[in-house]
N, C-alpha and C positions, 0 to 999 in steps of 0.2 A: 616427548612424542615427536613423530615426524611431522613436518609442516608442509601444508599445501600452499604454494605461492600464488597460483592463479587457477581460475575455473572459467571455461569458455563454452558458450552454447551457440551452436551454428547449425544451419541446414539450408540446402537449396532444393528441398523436396517437401511437399505437403504431407507426406506419409510418415515422417519420422523427424526426430531432433537428435543431434549428435552432441555429446558432452566430451570435452577434453580438459584435462587438468595436469598441472606440473607440480613436482615436489621440490623441496629445497635440496639443491645439489650438495650442500655441505653437511647433510645429516649423517650421524654416526650409527644410528640404530638400524637393525635389519628390517627390511620391508616385509619379509616373510612372517614377521611376528604380528602383523596387522591384517585385519579384515576391512574391506571397503564396502560401503553400502550407498545406494543412491536413493534419496528421498525426493518426493515430488509433491508440489501443491498446485492446484488449478485455481486460478483467479485470485487466490489469497496470498499476498506477500508474507503475511505472518502465519499462514497455515489454514487448515490443518495439513500436515505433511504425512504422506504414506510411503512406506518402503516399496520401491518398484524393482530393485535389483540388488544382488549381493547374497551372500558374501563372496568376494573375490579379492585377489591381490596380484601385485605385479602387473597391473593393467592401468592404462592411462587414458582410456576412452570408453564411452558407452553409447550405444544407439538405442533410443527409446522409440519403439514402433507403435506404442499405444497412445497416439496423439490424434486430435481432431482439430485441424487448423482452418476449417472453413469459416469459423467465427472470427471476424477481423479483430475484435478487441479482447479475445481470450488470451491470457498469459499463462505460461507454464514456468513455475519457479522450481529450481533444483538446489538441493544441498548434498554435500558429500560428507558422509559420516565415517570416521575412522574409529575402530575398536581394537584396543590392545588385548590380545587373547589371554595373556598370562595374568595381567593385573585388572582387566575389565575397564580400564580408562577409556573414556569416550570423548571425542572432539568433533565438532561439526564446522563445516566451512560453507559459506554461501549466505543467503540465496543468490542465485544468478538466473537470468532469463535471456531470451533472444532479443537483446537490445544492443545498440551501438555503444561500444566502450568509450568513455570520455578520455580525451588526451589530458596532459598536465594542466593546460590552461582551463579546460572545462572542469577539471577536478577542483581547481582553486575557486572558480566561479561558483560551483555547487557548494563548496565549503562556506563561502561568504554568504551565499543565499540562505543556507541553513542557519548560520549565525544570525542573520538579519531577522528571519521569521521567529526563531526561538528566543532571542534576547530582546527584540525591539518591536517589530511590526506585527507579529502574529499572536494568536491565542491558541491554546490547546483544545483540540476537538478530537472526536472519534470518527474514523473512516470505516464504513462497513462495505467491503467489496461485494457486489452482487454476483451470485453464482450464475455461470453460463453453461455449466456441465455438471453431471451427476445423476442422481435418481429422480425421475419425474414424479411429481406429486400425484398420488392416486386419488386424491379428493377432488381436485379441480381440473386436472389434465384430461383431455377429451379422448383418451385411448379407449377403444371398445374391446369387446370380448375377443375379437380376432386380431387385435393389435393395430387396427387401422386408426388413423388420427387425422385431424384437419389442421394440427399444428397450432392450437391455441387453447387457453383455459376456458372452461365452460361456466365458471362462477368467479366472483370477486370476494375480497375480504377472507381469504383462506388463511387460517391460523397455522397451517402446516408448512406452507412455502412462502407466506407473506406476499402473495401475488407475483412471485418470480417463476412459478411452475417447477422449481427444483426444491427438493426437501431441504429445509433449513433456511433457504432464502439467501443467506449471506455467509461469507467466509469469516474467519476470526477478525474481530475489530482491531484497528491499528490506531494508536494515538499519534497524531500529527499536529504540526503548527501551521495554521492558515490565517490569512487575512480576509475577512468577510466584510464586504462593503455595506454601508447603510442601505436599507431597502424600503421603498415606498409601499404603502398599503393600498391595494386596489379593490374595487367592488364591482361585481358584475351581476346583474339581475336577470333571471330567466322567468319563464312562466311557472316553474315549479318551486324555485328557491332562490336565495340570495347567496352568491358565491364570493367568498373573500379569498384573495390571492396576494402573495408576496413573491416577487422575483428580484434576484440580485446577482452579483458577480463576486468571485473570490479568486484567490491565487495562493499557490503553495509551492514547495520545492519539487524537485524532480522525482523523488521517491517517497512513498510507493506510487506506482503508476495508477492513475485514476481514469475511469471510463464512464460513459453515460449509463445511468441506472444505479450507480453506487449511491450510498446514503451517508450523509455527514450529520453527526449529532453534537450539539453544543451543550454546555453545562446547564443552560436554562431549559433543556429538553426541547429545543428547537431542532426539528429533524428536516433536513434538506435533501431533495432529490437532485442529483447531478444530471443536468440535461445536456443535450448537444447544442452547440459543439464544445468539445474540450480541446483547447488549442495549446500549443507548446512553443516555448522559445528554445531553440536548439543551436548547438555549435557542432558542425560536422556530424549531424544526425544524433548527437548525444543531447538528451533533454536537460535543460537548465532550469526551467520554470514551467509550471502548469497554470493555465488560466481556465476558470470554471464558470459555468452559468448554473445558478441554483434556483430552485423553486421550493417554497415551504409546503410540507405536507399538511393537509387539513387535520384537525384534531380527531376526526372520526376515521382516519385512514388506518388500515391494519398495520402499517409500518410502526405505529406507536406501541404495538405489542411486542416488537423485537426487544428481547431482554438486553439490558446494559449491565453486565456483571462487573462493575467498577465503581469506585467512589467518585462520584461526579464533583465532589468538593476539591478533588485534585486538579480539575481543569481550571486553569487560571489564565491570566494574561501573561505577557512576556516576563521572563525571569528577572530581567534588569530593565532599567529605563535608558541605558546607554548614555547617561549624562555624567559628566565629571565635574563635581563642585570645585571651583577655583576661587582664590582670594588674592587680594593685592597686598595684604600684610603678611609678614614673615613670622610664623610661629614655629617653635621647636618641634611640635608634634605633627606638623604637616609633612607629608611625603615630599621628597625633593622634586619629583616629576610633576606635582600638582601646583607648584608655586609659580607665580608670574611676577617678575620684577617690574616695578614701576619705572617709567623712563626718568632719567635724571635731568 
């Protein structure tokens, strides 16, 4: 199949986003044999993706006019799908979003950060991106018979939107590696009840992008709310690392009803300990690189 070498998302207007892509100049197949489709996901790096354009061919750009960019933290992710008409073969490229592309040094830093969290410092958790766009919840959103609204929910603990006011509440979960710091246990007494709270910090790699309101789920079913601020370490505006502030949901919060359709036993600590056993004696079965010669 033909190969897409790069996809770029750019715009200097709040009313649209422009996509540009390049193909491998050394390809031998005819481009007329392929159909191109544009897939888009809002808020969710992993989906769900919907087809917003296509089929078309011999085109190397697309303008998406159906965007709403007044929300500062809303992200649009795009994939380019290629379909070979004769054989039905399908290949997808992406996802890409409106973010600063990293240079070679930033790419190497991102690679090493990913290796650090995956193999040593992090543990596997699920990230649930909160929806900021979609169908409003008809059970708790305050829309009246004439369509008027005051812009807030009229009840809490809604099982339809999980108190996000958008049906479904969250996009597809993403398994990531993060380092969550130890958290102190706090107690606050009021006239009505005793409130237990736990607040901590965490850090993870650059992707997927995380925003306030997202939810992180650990293997022990600890569910954390990502609070503000979410800070970044950047190189030339390319994100290298994300620093998070987390607060633990109480057991009676409706967020504990969000289904986790995965085997939580898969969530584990780092894959390796990043330690290399070494010995001072020379044995035939020892790898050459692991031997240390004693000084004479």
